[in-house]
C-alpha positions as CSV (number, residue, x, y, z in Angstrom):
1,M,-37.5,-44.8,14.3
2,I,-39.9,-46.3,16.9
3,P,-38.4,-48.9,19.0
4,T,-40.4,-52.3,18.5
5,V,-41.7,-53.6,21.3
6,A,-43.7,-57.1,21.6
7,P,-47.0,-57.0,22.1
8,Y,-49.1,-57.4,24.9
9,P,-49.3,-59.0,27.1
10,L,-45.3,-59.9,26.4
11,G,-44.7,-56.9,26.3
12,R,-45.6,-54.6,28.9
13,S,-44.0,-51.3,29.2
14,R,-44.8,-51.0,33.3
15,R,-42.4,-53.7,34.3
16,L,-39.7,-51.2,33.8
17,R,-41.3,-48.4,35.8
18,R,-42.6,-50.2,39.1
19,N,-39.7,-49.0,41.3
20,A,-37.2,-46.4,41.6
21,A,-34.0,-48.7,41.0
22,I,-35.2,-49.7,37.4
23,R,-36.2,-46.6,36.6
24,D,-32.8,-45.3,37.3
25,M,-31.0,-47.9,35.0
26,V,-32.7,-47.6,32.1
27,R,-33.3,-43.8,32.2
28,E,-32.0,-42.6,28.6
29,A,-31.4,-39.1,30.0
30,S,-29.8,-37.7,32.6
31,L,-28.3,-34.8,35.2
32,A,-24.6,-34.1,36.5
33,S,-23.3,-31.0,37.8
34,S,-21.1,-30.9,35.4
35,D,-23.8,-30.3,32.3
36,L,-24.8,-27.1,34.4
37,I,-23.5,-23.0,34.1
38,W,-24.4,-20.8,36.5
39,P,-25.6,-17.4,35.2
40,L,-24.6,-14.4,37.8
41,F,-25.4,-10.7,38.5
42,V,-22.5,-8.1,39.4
43,R,-23.0,-4.7,40.3
44,E,-21.3,-1.8,42.2
45,G,-20.2,-1.8,45.8
46,E,-19.2,-3.7,48.7
47,N,-21.1,-6.8,50.4
48,V,-24.1,-6.2,48.7
49,A,-26.4,-8.6,47.7
50,E,-29.5,-7.1,46.3
51,P,-32.4,-9.0,45.3
52,V,-34.0,-9.4,41.6
53,P,-37.6,-8.3,42.8
54,S,-39.0,-10.9,39.3
55,M,-36.4,-13.7,39.5
56,P,-37.1,-14.9,43.4
57,G,-34.0,-16.2,44.9
58,V,-31.6,-14.7,42.3
59,F,-29.4,-11.7,43.2
60,R,-26.8,-9.3,41.9
61,H,-23.8,-9.5,43.9
62,S,-20.6,-7.1,44.6
63,V,-17.5,-8.1,43.1
64,D,-16.1,-9.6,46.6
65,R,-19.4,-11.8,46.8
66,I,-19.3,-12.7,43.7
67,V,-16.2,-14.6,44.8
68,A,-18.3,-16.6,47.3
69,E,-20.5,-17.5,44.5
70,A,-18.4,-18.8,42.2
71,E,-16.6,-20.4,45.7
72,R,-20.1,-22.1,45.9
73,A,-20.3,-23.4,42.3
74,L,-17.1,-25.0,42.3
75,A,-17.5,-26.5,45.3
76,L,-20.6,-28.0,44.0
77,G,-19.2,-29.4,40.9
78,I,-20.6,-26.8,38.6
79,P,-17.9,-25.8,35.7
80,A,-18.3,-22.5,35.1
81,V,-20.4,-19.7,35.7
82,A,-21.6,-16.9,33.6
83,L,-21.3,-12.9,34.4
84,F,-23.2,-10.1,34.1
85,P,-23.4,-6.7,34.2
86,Y,-25.9,-4.5,36.4
87,T,-24.5,-1.2,34.7
88,P,-25.4,1.8,36.4
89,D,-27.1,4.4,34.4
90,H,-24.1,7.2,34.2
91,R,-21.7,4.0,33.0
92,R,-24.4,4.1,29.4
93,S,-23.9,5.8,26.2
94,C,-24.7,5.8,23.2
95,D,-20.9,4.8,22.2
96,C,-21.3,1.9,24.3
97,A,-17.5,2.3,25.6
98,E,-18.1,1.4,29.3
99,A,-18.6,-2.6,27.2
100,W,-14.7,-2.6,26.3
101,N,-13.6,-0.4,29.7
102,P,-10.9,-3.2,31.0
103,D,-12.3,-2.2,34.4
104,N,-16.0,-2.5,34.4
105,L,-17.7,-4.6,36.8
106,V,-17.6,-8.0,34.6
107,N,-13.9,-7.6,34.0
108,R,-12.5,-7.1,37.3
109,A,-15.3,-9.9,38.9
110,T,-13.7,-12.1,36.4
111,R,-10.0,-11.2,37.8
112,A,-11.3,-11.6,41.1
113,I,-12.7,-15.2,40.2
114,K,-9.5,-16.1,38.6
115,R,-7.5,-15.0,41.3
116,A,-9.3,-17.0,43.7
117,L,-10.7,-19.9,41.6
118,P,-8.3,-20.4,38.8
119,E,-9.6,-24.0,37.6
120,L,-13.6,-22.7,37.2
121,L,-14.3,-21.5,34.1
122,V,-15.4,-18.0,33.5
123,M,-18.3,-17.1,30.4
124,L,-18.6,-13.2,29.5
125,D,-21.9,-12.0,27.2
126,V,-20.2,-10.4,24.2
127,A,-23.1,-7.8,23.6
128,L,-23.9,-4.0,24.0
129,D,-27.3,-3.9,25.8
130,P,-25.7,-3.9,29.8
131,Y,-24.1,-0.8,28.4
132,N,-26.1,1.2,25.6
133,A,-28.3,4.2,26.5
134,D,-30.6,2.3,24.0
135,G,-31.0,-0.9,25.4
136,H,-29.9,-2.5,22.0
137,D,-27.2,-5.0,21.8
138,G,-26.1,-3.1,18.5
139,I,-24.9,1.1,18.2
140,V,-27.9,2.6,17.4
141,K,-27.9,5.3,15.1
142,D,-31.7,7.1,14.0
143,G,-33.1,4.3,15.4
144,I,-32.0,1.3,13.6
145,V,-29.5,-0.9,15.3
146,L,-25.9,-0.7,13.2
147,N,-24.4,-4.1,12.4
148,D,-21.2,-3.9,10.7
149,E,-20.6,-0.8,13.1
150,T,-21.2,-3.1,16.1
151,L,-18.6,-5.7,15.0
152,D,-16.0,-2.8,15.8
153,A,-17.6,-2.8,19.6
154,L,-17.8,-6.2,20.3
155,E,-14.2,-7.2,18.5
156,R,-13.2,-4.4,21.2
157,Q,-15.2,-5.9,24.1
158,A,-14.2,-9.4,23.3
159,L,-10.2,-8.6,23.4
160,V,-10.2,-6.6,27.0
161,Q,-12.5,-9.5,28.5
162,A,-10.0,-12.8,27.3
163,E,-7.3,-10.3,28.7
164,A,-9.3,-10.0,32.0
165,G,-9.4,-13.4,32.0
166,A,-12.3,-14.6,30.6
167,D,-12.4,-19.2,29.1
168,I,-15.8,-18.8,27.5
169,L,-16.9,-15.8,25.7
170,G,-20.5,-15.5,24.6
171,P,-21.4,-13.9,21.7
172,S,-25.3,-13.2,21.9
173,D,-25.6,-10.4,19.9
174,M,-27.1,-11.3,16.7
175,M,-25.0,-9.4,14.2
176,D,-24.4,-10.5,11.1
177,G,-20.4,-11.9,11.1
178,R,-19.6,-11.4,14.7
179,I,-18.0,-14.3,15.3
180,R,-15.1,-14.3,12.4
181,R,-14.6,-11.1,13.9
182,I,-14.1,-12.2,17.3
183,R,-12.3,-15.2,16.2
184,E,-9.8,-13.4,13.9
185,A,-9.1,-10.9,16.8
186,L,-8.8,-13.5,19.2
187,E,-6.2,-15.4,16.9
188,R,-4.1,-11.9,15.9
189,R,-3.7,-11.0,20.0
190,G,-2.5,-14.7,21.1
191,F,-6.0,-15.8,22.9
192,E,-6.6,-18.7,20.7
193,D,-7.3,-20.9,23.6
194,V,-10.4,-18.9,24.4
195,A,-13.5,-20.7,23.7
196,I,-16.2,-19.0,21.8
197,L,-20.1,-20.1,22.9
198,S,-22.3,-19.0,20.5
199,Y,-25.4,-17.3,21.0
200,A,-26.1,-18.8,17.4
201,A,-30.3,-19.6,17.5
202,K,-31.6,-16.2,19.8
203,Y,-34.9,-15.4,19.1
204,A,-36.7,-12.2,19.6
205,S,-38.7,-13.4,22.6
206,A,-41.0,-12.6,25.3
207,F,-39.2,-14.2,27.7
208,Y,-36.3,-12.1,28.6
209,G,-38.0,-9.6,30.6
210,P,-36.7,-10.3,34.4
211,F,-33.0,-10.7,33.1
212,R,-33.4,-7.1,31.3
213,D,-34.4,-5.8,34.9
214,A,-31.4,-8.1,36.5
215,V,-29.0,-6.1,33.9
216,G,-31.1,-2.5,34.6
217,A,-32.0,-2.8,30.2
218,S,-35.9,-2.5,30.7
219,G,-36.2,1.2,30.8
220,A,-33.7,1.9,28.8
221,L,-34.7,-0.3,25.7
222,K,-36.3,1.8,22.9
223,G,-38.5,-0.3,20.6
224,D,-37.9,-4.1,20.3
225,K,-34.8,-6.5,18.8
226,K,-36.4,-8.2,16.1
227,T,-34.6,-6.3,13.0
228,Y,-31.5,-8.9,14.3
229,Q,-32.9,-11.7,16.8
230,M,-35.2,-14.9,15.3
231,D,-38.4,-15.1,14.7
232,P,-39.9,-17.7,16.9
233,G,-42.2,-18.9,14.1
234,N,-38.8,-20.3,12.3
235,S,-37.0,-23.3,12.7
236,D,-34.9,-24.1,9.6
237,E,-33.5,-20.1,9.8
238,A,-32.0,-21.6,13.4
239,L,-30.2,-24.0,11.5
240,R,-28.7,-21.5,8.8
241,E,-27.7,-19.6,11.9
242,V,-26.0,-22.2,13.6
243,R,-24.1,-23.4,10.3
244,R,-22.8,-19.8,9.6
245,D,-21.6,-19.3,13.1
246,I,-19.5,-22.9,13.2
247,E,-18.1,-22.0,9.9
248,E,-16.8,-19.1,11.9
249,G,-15.4,-20.2,14.5
250,A,-17.9,-20.6,17.1
251,D,-16.7,-23.5,20.0
252,M,-19.8,-24.6,21.3
253,V,-23.5,-23.1,20.1
254,M,-26.5,-22.2,22.3
255,V,-30.2,-22.4,21.8
256,K,-31.8,-19.0,23.6
257,P,-34.5,-19.3,25.2
258,G,-34.7,-23.0,26.1
259,M,-38.2,-25.0,27.0
260,P,-40.0,-23.1,24.0
261,Y,-37.1,-23.9,21.4
262,L,-36.7,-27.6,22.6
263,D,-37.2,-28.4,18.8
264,I,-34.4,-26.2,18.0
265,C,-32.0,-28.1,20.4
266,R,-32.5,-31.4,18.3
267,R,-32.4,-30.4,15.2
268,V,-29.0,-28.4,16.0
269,K,-27.6,-31.2,18.3
270,E,-29.1,-33.7,15.1
271,T,-27.8,-31.9,12.2
272,F,-24.4,-30.7,13.1
273,G,-23.2,-32.9,16.3
274,V,-21.0,-30.1,17.9
275,P,-21.6,-28.7,21.6
276,T,-25.0,-27.7,22.3
277,F,-26.0,-25.9,24.5
278,A,-29.6,-23.8,25.7
279,Y,-30.3,-21.0,28.3
280,Q,-33.5,-21.7,30.5
281,V,-33.6,-17.9,30.3
282,S,-35.3,-15.2,33.3
283,G,-38.8,-15.5,31.7
284,E,-39.1,-19.4,32.3
285,Y,-37.4,-19.3,35.7
286,A,-39.6,-17.0,36.9
287,M,-42.9,-18.6,35.5
288,I,-41.8,-21.7,37.5
289,M,-41.1,-19.5,41.2
290,A,-44.1,-17.7,40.6
291,A,-46.0,-20.8,40.2
292,A,-44.3,-22.3,43.3
293,Q,-44.9,-19.6,45.1
294,N,-49.0,-19.9,44.5
295,G,-49.0,-23.9,45.7
296,W,-49.8,-24.5,42.1
297,I,-47.0,-26.6,41.5
298,D,-44.2,-28.8,43.1
299,E,-41.4,-26.2,42.7
300,E,-38.4,-28.8,43.5
301,A,-39.9,-31.5,40.9
302,A,-40.9,-28.5,38.5
303,M,-36.6,-27.1,38.4
304,M,-35.8,-30.8,37.8
305,E,-37.6,-31.8,35.1
306,S,-37.5,-28.6,33.0
307,V,-33.6,-28.8,33.3
308,L,-34.3,-32.8,32.6
309,A,-35.7,-32.0,29.2
310,F,-32.6,-29.9,27.9
311,R,-31.0,-32.8,28.1
312,R,-33.1,-35.6,26.7
313,A,-33.7,-32.9,23.4
314,G,-29.4,-33.4,23.0
315,C,-28.3,-30.8,24.9
316,D,-24.7,-31.7,26.1
317,G,-25.4,-28.5,29.1
318,V,-27.3,-25.7,30.0
319,L,-27.3,-22.2,31.6
320,T,-29.9,-22.0,34.3
321,Y,-30.3,-19.7,37.5
322,F,-31.1,-23.0,39.3
323,A,-27.7,-24.3,38.9
324,P,-26.8,-24.6,42.9
325,R,-30.1,-26.0,43.8
326,I,-29.9,-28.7,41.1
327,A,-26.4,-29.5,42.1
328,E,-27.2,-29.3,45.9
329,R,-30.1,-31.8,45.1
330,L,-27.8,-34.1,42.9
331,R,-25.2,-34.1,45.6
332,A,-27.6,-35.4,48.3
333,G,-28.8,-38.2,45.1
334,M,-32.3,-36.7,45.0
335,G,-33.1,-36.9,41.2
336,G,-30.9,-36.7,37.9
C-alpha cells in the first residue's frame, strides 16, 4: 500500500529532505556494524598477505595473519567473519577428502581465531568446490554432479567444521536435502547449538568469477553449475528452495548474489519472516572497485549505498568485502 500524502503545496516531500539531520531522522533503513559479516580468504604460509588481483583491496592471508584480521573485525564491531580457503592444487582431488580434513586451512584458522577471540563468530562454507579437482560443489562422476553421494561428503565436512569451533555453517552447495542431512548429523553429535545460515537461493550467476580466482577454483572448473544452482530467471523457485531449507532446519537463509536479486531478498523476508541475509558477491565488489578506480563513480558513496540497499530490501545482514571499511565509516559518523 502506498502511504497517503497531502496534495501539493500542503504536502511538500522536500521538507523532509532539506538537511542531513531531518533526513537521518526519517530514514527507513540504516546500517550498523552489527549488520555485517566479513568474508576472508585463508592460504598456506606464514606472515603472508597476498593480493587477489581481481578484487582490489582483498587479500589471501596466512593463518597467523587471519587472526589479526579477525581482531580488526571485532574492534570495529563486526560480529562475524566467514572463512574461505585457497586450497593448493595438490590438496584438490576427485573425492574432495581435504574438505573433511580436521587440519585443513579453514579448520586451523577457525581454531586460531576462537582461541584468540572466543566472542567473535566464525562462519564456514559447507561446499566442495575449493577441494574438488573438477571445481564443482559436489562429487562428479562421468561429468555429472551427483546429489546423494555429495550429501555424504557434506555431512563429514560439516562435522569437522563444528568440531573446529565454527559457530555458523553456511551450506552453499545447493544439493537437494543437504540442510536436513547436516542438521541431523549435528544433533546426533552434540552440536545442537551450531547455527545454519543456508545459501537457500543461490543462483547460477556470472558474478562469482573473482571469488573463484580468490579460492583457486577458476582453472579447475569444468563446465558450469547450472544443473544445481538456480536459474537467474526464476523467482517463485527461490521461495520453494527457502521454504524447504527452513523446514529442514536452517536457522537463517541467504540470497546470493545480492544486488541483482534484491527482489528475491524482499520476497523471502516478507514471505517467511526469518533472518535473511544477502551476499554482496565478488563480482559486485569488483565492479564497484573497477569503476571507482577509473574515476567513473564515487567509491565511498557507492560502497555505502550498495550495502544500504540490502537493508532497505529487508535483509537483516550482509556478507560483504567492504565490511571493515563500512564499519570504519560508521564509527566516524560518516553514513548509515
